[in-house]
N, C-alpha and C positions, 0 to 999 in steps of 0.2 A: 745314260752310258747307251751306247746304240749297238747291239750284238752283231755278229756276223752273219748272213744269210745261211738259214738250216739246210742242209743238205734234203731235197725232196725224196718221198717216198719212190720206189721204183714204178715206172709208167708214169711217174708227173710231168706236169709242164709249167713252165715260169713265164709270166708276161710281165714286162715292165713299160711304164711310160712317165715323161716327163710334163709338167704342167706349161701351156703355152707360154708364160711368162719366162722359161728357161730356167726355172728352180732345179733344184736338184729332186730328185725322187723321194718318197718318203723311205723309212727303212721297209724291207720286204715283209706282207704280212701274208700268212700261212693259211691257206683256206682248205679244209679237207671236206671232201665228200665223201658220205657213207651210204651204200648200196645195198637194197634189198637183196639177196643172192639171187632172185629170179631176174633181175632188172640189170644186172652187171654186162652182163655180154647185149644188151640193148641200148647202152645209154652211156657206158663208163667213156670208151674211145670216142665216139662222136662229141662229150661235153670237154674232154680234154683238149679236142681238137678247136672247138668253138668258143669255149668260155675266156681263153687269153685275148683274144681281140675286143670281145664283147665286154670284159673288164675292165681293159686299157681303154674303150672309148666312153663307158659310163664313169670311170674314177680316175680323172687325168691326175697325174701326180703319185700315183700309185703303184710300187712294184707288187707282182703277186707272186707267190709259190704255191702249186696245186698239188695235192695228195690225194689218194683215193685208199679205201678201206671199205668191206665188206660187213655187213650190218650182223651183227650177235646173235643167233636167234635161241640161244640157251638158256636165257631169262626174258621172255619175250614182256613188252611192257602192255599194262592194262587200258592206257587212254591216250589221247595225244599228249597229254604233258608229261606221261610216264616215257612216251618216245622222246620228247623234248630233253627231258633230264638223262636220259641215257645218253643223246647225243652229246649233251654237255660235258659229261662222264667221261666219255671216249676221247673227245677234244682234249682236255687235261691230261686225259694217258697219253696221247701223242704228241703233247707239247703242238699243238695248233692253235693259233690265233681264233679263228671261226671257224664252225663244223654246219654243214648242211647235210642231212639227211634226205635220201631221196627213197619214199618207200612204196611199197604195192600194197599197204595198208589203207583202210578207211581212218580217219583223223576223227576220232569221239570225244566229246567233252560232256559229260553227262547227256542230255537231249541233242547236243549240236554236233553238227559236222563240218569239219573244215577242209580247204583243199590247202592250207598251210598253218603253220603256226611258229611264230619268232619271237624270240627273248632278245632284244638287244642287251640287257643286263648280263645274261648268259652268254652273248655271242654264238647263240647258235639257232639253227630253224630245221624245221621238219617239213618235207613236201610230199603229198600225196599224189601219186601219179595219176591214180583212178580217179581221182576228183577233178582232174583237169581235163578229163576228156578220154573217151574210147579209145581214138586212134591219135593221142599224145607223142608229136613229133620233139626229137632231142631240142630242136630249136627253140620249143615252146618251156623244154624243163629248164634249159638255160637262161632263157630269159626271167622264170621264177625264181632260180638259183639268184640271180642278178639282183632281183628286187629283193632278197630276203638279206642278201648282204648289206644291200641299200638301207636296210633297216636298222641294222649292226650300225651302221657308218653315219648314222644319221639323215639319208634322204627318206625324209619324211613325205610321204604322198599327201600329208595335211596343209605341211609347213614348208617342205624343200630343204633346201642345204647348199650352200656355195660351195664350189669345187674346194676353194682353199681350206674352209671348214673340213671337209671331209677329209682332204688329205692330211690335214694336223690330227683329227681323231685317227685316222688309220695308222699314222705314224705313233702316236701314244700307244695304240692298241698293239702294236709289234715290237715297240723298244721295251726292254725289262730295265725295272728298277735293279741296280745293284742290291743284292741281299747280303747283308753283314750280320754276321752270326752272333757278335756279340751285343747287337743292337735291342734295345726292348721292344715291345709291341708298339706303344705310342710314338715313338720317333719313327720305326720304318713305316707306319699307316701313316704319320704327316708325309712322309718322304712320297709315298706312293699317290696320295691324294692331291698333294701339290704338283706333283710332275705331271699328273692326268686330269686335269681340270675338265678339259675340253671333253674329253673321253668320258668323264663322268657327269656332266651336266648333259650330254648328249644321250646318254643311257636314262636318264631321269626324264629327260625332255620325250624321247621315245616312248618309255613306259605310259605316258599320260596320265598322271598322279591325280589331276583334277577330276576324272572319270572313276575315281576307285571307290568313292562311294556312291554311286549309282550302281555300280556292279554288285558291291554288297548289298544284296536287299533286305537281309535280314537285321543288319546292322544300322540301316538307315530306317527300317519300320520300327524296331525296338526304341530308336532314339527319338522318332517322331513323335511314338506314344508316350515316351518318359517327359518329354517336353508338355504335350497337352495336360498329361496328368497334373502336373507340378505347377502349370501356368495359373490355374485358378485357387492354387494354397495360400491362405493370407498368412502364414508363417515366413514363406518366402519373400511376401512384400516386406515384411517387416526386416528381412535379414538385407535384402538388395539397399532398402533405403538407408541401412546403417554399415554397409560395407564401405570400406577405404577404397580408392583406386589400386592400391597395393594387393590388397585382397581379392579385388576382382581379378586382377592379371595373375596371381598364383593361382586362384579356381580356373581359369584358362589354361593356364601349363600344365596343372596337375591332369585336366581334363584330356588335354590332347595326347600328353604322355602316356596316361593310362590305355586310351585305346590303341594308340601306337604300339606299345608293348603287349597287349593283348594280340594284336594281329600278326606281328612277329613272332613272339612264342608260341602261341596256339598253332601257327599251322606251319612252325619249322622253317620258318625263312632265313635264318641265321646259317650261315654255312660254317664248317670246319675244312682248312686245308688238310690233306690227308699226307702231303709229301712239301717239301720245299718247293719245288716247282710250280704250285699251285697256289702259292702264298699271295704272290700279287694278285692274281685273277681272284681269287676269293675275297680280297681284301674292297677291291673295288665293288665287285657285286653285292656284298652287304653294304657298302655305302651306299649304291644304290638303290637297295633296297629300303634302306632305312629311310634315307630322302623322301621316295617315292609314297611310302607309308606316310611319313610324318606330314608331307604336303598333301596327300590327301584326306587325312584327318584333320589338315586345319581347313580345308575347304569344306568338310561335313561340319567343322563345328561352326564358323562363317554361315553356312546353308543354317543351320538350325537357329543362329542368333537373329538372322533376317526372318524366319519363319516365328521366331518368338515374338519378335518386335509385332510383325503384323497382327499376331495373336492376341499380343497385349492392348494393342491400341484399337482390336478389334472387341474383345473380352472383358477388360479390366474397365470398369467404371470409374470415372476419375474422382466423383465425389466418397465414392465408397474406399477408394485407396488412399484419399487425403484423411478419410476418417479413423481409418483402421493405423496408418503409418505417421500420421501427423505431419505429413511433409506433402506438399502443394504438387500435385499430379501433372507436373510439366514433361518436355520431352527430355531432359538428362534422367529423370525418374524411372522415367520408360525404356531407356534406352539400358540402364543398370539393372532393372528388372529382367528384360530380355537377355542380358550378357550371365544373368545368374542362372536363368531357367536355360538358355543355351548349352552353357557349361555342364550344367547336373544331366541334359539330355544327352550331351556329348558320352559323358560317363557310362549312360543307360546304353548306349553303343558299344563299350566295353562287352557287354553282356551280349549283344547281337554278334558280335565279332565269334564270340564261344559258342554260338549257335553254328557257325558257316562251317562248310564241308572246306577240310584243309586244302582239296583241290581246287574249290573255288577260290579262296583266299590266294593262292600261290598264280593260278591264272591270271586274276583279275589285278597283282600287283607287277607283275614283270611280262606278260605275254601280248603279242599283235596275234590277230587272227585275219585270215581271210578265206 
């Protein structure tokens, strides 16, 4: 079901374009701009004048509705991630599809500072004007806004994205799935995910889940330490030689599931919709979060398996292994040992996940910085 275009807020502008193939434009995407109070007079009108043409040229086949709002300073955010999540909340309250906050604050996360922070899963971004330069022009801010929107729509600087794919993702972002009140959660979730496949996959790809383990240094450190300690334990040699393929598979599933659950629950990554209008977006966010963390933990498990295999070949003497287990120390036995040790090390990563700061886990799971 494609909804009728929503009325923009006062002072808004709309922009539309059609792909060069002559196809019909995508459903209107509602982009909200949130300005810090001191930046409204300087940037709001110029951006409303410059952004329509810029969006039209960068995202052919997408129709845009622009709205503006002023940042609420009654409950100031403590860091860059807090500003991003406040932007996300405002987007949900205003029923926008994408929100970009333009702030005069420096974006700090821990010891790092950023010019911008974007979450494709949240469809939100924050831009720090001071970080763009002392004499930042409206044109520079407009370019940065478009770049943030590009991240949300899958125009990844590392991998790009075809105009057709971007237009399709924009269409799915702007199209609401019909909410049938009598429908159970499972059926509704299946319809949301089935109708937004490209959007969901784009969110996950933009999150770069394969880098999750590297970003979570404590989890990786604990997991590696667990692997080293268990590799030379002869009891594990005996277990690995006796375990069947089914038992090895179950160990891998339990290991990956435990760490995934620890990260999602421990960092509070699971969202609850506050009202019906937020239900679809929150469902997509939760799905993207679970897939991102799951893929990241699977990559961690694979890394630990490869490291364990290397350690086993280097540290485990073949003759001693044969004497202890009664099995010939050939490559299949080393692979089984490495899989067992890697699985246990991944479980050790669940302990490391509990040591991570919540903000670090959330930032690692779904934000892009620049």
